[in-house]
C-alpha positions as CSV (number, residue, x, y, z in Angstrom):
1,M,14.1,1.1,8.5
2,T,12.3,2.9,11.1
3,Y,10.2,5.5,11.0
4,Q,9.6,7.8,13.8
5,R,6.3,9.6,14.6
6,S,6.2,11.1,18.1
7,E,7.2,8.0,20.5
8,T,6.3,5.8,17.3
9,K,8.6,3.5,15.3
10,L,7.4,1.5,12.5
11,S,8.3,-1.7,10.8
12,W,8.9,-2.0,7.3
13,Q,9.0,-5.4,5.7
14,W,8.5,-7.0,2.1
15,F,6.8,-10.2,1.6
16,N,6.0,-12.1,-1.2
17,Y,2.6,-13.9,-1.1
18,S,4.1,-17.4,0.3
19,E,6.0,-15.7,3.0
20,L,3.2,-14.1,4.9
21,S,2.0,-16.0,7.6
22,V,-1.6,-16.5,8.6
23,K,-1.3,-13.8,11.1
24,D,0.1,-11.3,8.6
25,L,-2.4,-12.1,5.9
26,H,-5.3,-11.9,8.1
27,D,-4.0,-8.2,9.2
28,L,-3.2,-6.8,5.6
29,L,-6.8,-8.1,4.9
30,A,-8.3,-6.7,7.9
31,I,-6.6,-2.7,7.1
32,R,-7.3,-3.0,3.5
33,Q,-11.4,-3.9,4.3
34,L,-11.2,-1.4,7.2
35,V,-9.5,1.3,5.1
36,F,-11.3,0.8,1.7
37,I,-14.4,-1.0,2.6
38,V,-15.3,1.0,5.7
39,E,-14.0,3.7,5.6
40,Q,-14.6,4.9,2.3
41,A,-18.2,3.5,2.1
42,S,-16.5,1.2,-1.2
43,I,-18.1,-1.7,-2.4
44,Y,-15.6,-4.3,-4.4
45,L,-13.7,-7.5,-4.0
46,D,-10.6,-6.4,-2.7
47,A,-8.6,-10.1,-2.1
48,D,-8.4,-11.0,-5.7
49,A,-6.6,-13.1,-7.6
50,F,-3.9,-10.6,-7.9
51,D,-2.8,-11.1,-4.2
52,K,-0.7,-14.7,-4.9
53,N,1.5,-12.6,-7.1
54,S,2.3,-9.7,-5.9
55,Q,4.7,-8.2,-3.0
56,H,3.5,-6.7,0.0
57,L,4.5,-3.9,1.6
58,C,3.5,-3.9,5.8
59,V,4.4,-1.3,8.1
60,R,3.6,-2.5,11.4
61,D,3.7,0.1,14.5
62,V,6.3,-1.6,16.8
63,F,5.9,1.4,19.6
64,S,2.7,-0.3,20.4
65,S,4.1,-3.8,20.4
66,R,5.2,-3.3,24.1
67,G,3.2,-6.3,25.9
68,V,1.7,-4.9,29.4
69,E,1.5,-7.7,32.6
70,G,2.7,-10.8,30.4
71,V,-0.3,-10.0,27.4
72,K,0.9,-10.6,24.3
73,A,2.9,-7.9,21.9
74,V,0.6,-6.5,19.2
75,E,1.7,-4.8,16.3
76,P,-0.8,-3.6,13.4
77,I,-0.6,-2.8,10.3
78,I,-0.8,0.8,9.8
79,A,0.2,1.0,6.4
80,Y,0.3,-1.1,3.6
81,A,0.6,-1.4,-0.3
82,R,1.4,-3.9,-3.0
83,L,3.2,-4.5,-6.2
84,I,1.9,-6.7,-9.2
85,P,5.0,-7.4,-11.3
86,P,4.7,-6.8,-15.3
87,K,2.9,-8.6,-17.1
88,I,0.8,-10.3,-14.3
89,K,-2.6,-7.5,-14.9
90,A,-0.4,-5.0,-17.2
91,Q,2.8,-4.7,-18.9
92,E,4.1,-2.1,-16.0
93,V,4.9,-2.7,-12.5
94,I,1.3,-1.7,-10.5
95,I,1.5,-0.3,-7.1
96,G,-2.3,-0.4,-5.7
97,R,-3.9,-1.0,-2.6
98,I,-1.9,2.2,-1.1
99,L,-2.9,2.8,2.6
100,V,-2.6,4.4,5.7
101,E,-4.7,4.0,8.8
102,K,-6.3,7.0,9.3
103,S,-5.0,7.8,12.8
104,Y,-1.6,7.8,11.0
105,R,-2.0,10.3,8.7
106,G,-0.5,13.1,8.2
107,D,2.9,13.2,9.0
108,G,4.0,12.4,5.7
109,L,3.8,9.0,6.0
110,G,1.9,8.3,2.7
111,S,4.9,10.0,0.9
112,R,7.1,7.3,2.7
113,L,5.1,4.7,1.8
114,V,5.3,5.9,-2.1
115,E,9.1,6.1,-2.1
116,Y,9.4,2.7,-0.7
117,C,7.1,1.3,-3.3
118,L,9.2,3.1,-5.8
119,D,12.8,1.7,-4.1
120,Q,11.1,-2.0,-4.6
121,C,10.0,-1.0,-8.2
122,N,13.9,-0.2,-8.9
123,A,15.4,-3.4,-7.6
124,L,13.3,-5.9,-8.7
125,F,11.8,-4.2,-12.2
126,P,14.2,-1.5,-13.3
127,T,13.4,-1.1,-17.1
128,F,9.5,-0.8,-16.9
129,N,7.5,1.6,-16.3
130,I,4.9,1.7,-13.1
131,R,1.1,2.1,-13.1
132,L,-1.6,2.8,-10.3
133,S,-5.1,3.8,-10.2
134,A,-5.5,7.0,-8.4
135,Q,-8.4,8.3,-6.6
136,C,-8.7,11.5,-8.6
137,H,-8.4,13.7,-5.3
138,L,-5.0,12.0,-4.6
139,V,-3.5,12.8,-8.4
140,S,-1.4,15.7,-7.1
141,F,0.0,13.6,-4.3
142,Y,1.4,11.4,-6.6
143,S,1.9,14.1,-8.9
144,K,4.9,14.8,-7.1
145,F,7.0,11.6,-7.3
146,G,7.0,12.3,-11.0
147,F,3.4,9.7,-11.9
148,K,1.3,11.4,-15.0
149,T,-2.0,11.2,-15.8
150,I,-3.2,8.7,-18.0
151,G,-6.6,7.8,-19.9
152,K,-10.1,9.0,-18.8
153,R,-11.8,9.3,-14.9
154,Y,-13.5,6.0,-14.2
155,G,-15.6,4.8,-11.2
156,D,-14.5,1.8,-9.5
157,G,-16.1,0.8,-6.4
158,G,-18.1,3.8,-6.4
159,I,-15.1,6.4,-6.3
160,I,-13.9,7.9,-9.6
161,H,-10.3,7.3,-10.0
162,I,-7.8,8.1,-12.7
163,D,-4.4,5.8,-14.0
164,M,-1.1,7.5,-14.0
165,I,2.2,5.8,-14.8
166,F,5.5,6.7,-13.9
167,K,8.1,6.6,-17.4
168,R,11.2,4.9,-17.3
């Protein structure tokens, strides 16, 4: 499916860990570090043991991929999320590492990203509840999709979070 923002066309692709090329893995780790560690100044181990068991949604800007004078095309990942299957980290499916690169925010791409994740959860794990760890300032955003807060607020990498659940 393609999302258009002015002259931007986006490619949405799901990958199992084993399907990721070295370039894909590098690009997704780079954008996660850029957003979560550099931009948000949050120090934590981003590349964790759950990546190997997860589904990875990579959204690339294919408009910017047009090569100039024979230069190889560049298709940067500009949005990303991962799904951890149920019973790996929790009983529920976990949506995590949800991000949109700063210059692409404000046009609804984040909402579309969550919708893609929910669609994938419905396709692969239709009977399981869905959990996420929300930065507290994003609780109202995730509430739009039917997520409800559970538990108490907690610090994670220097940022206050709260768990949210979408019950089936």
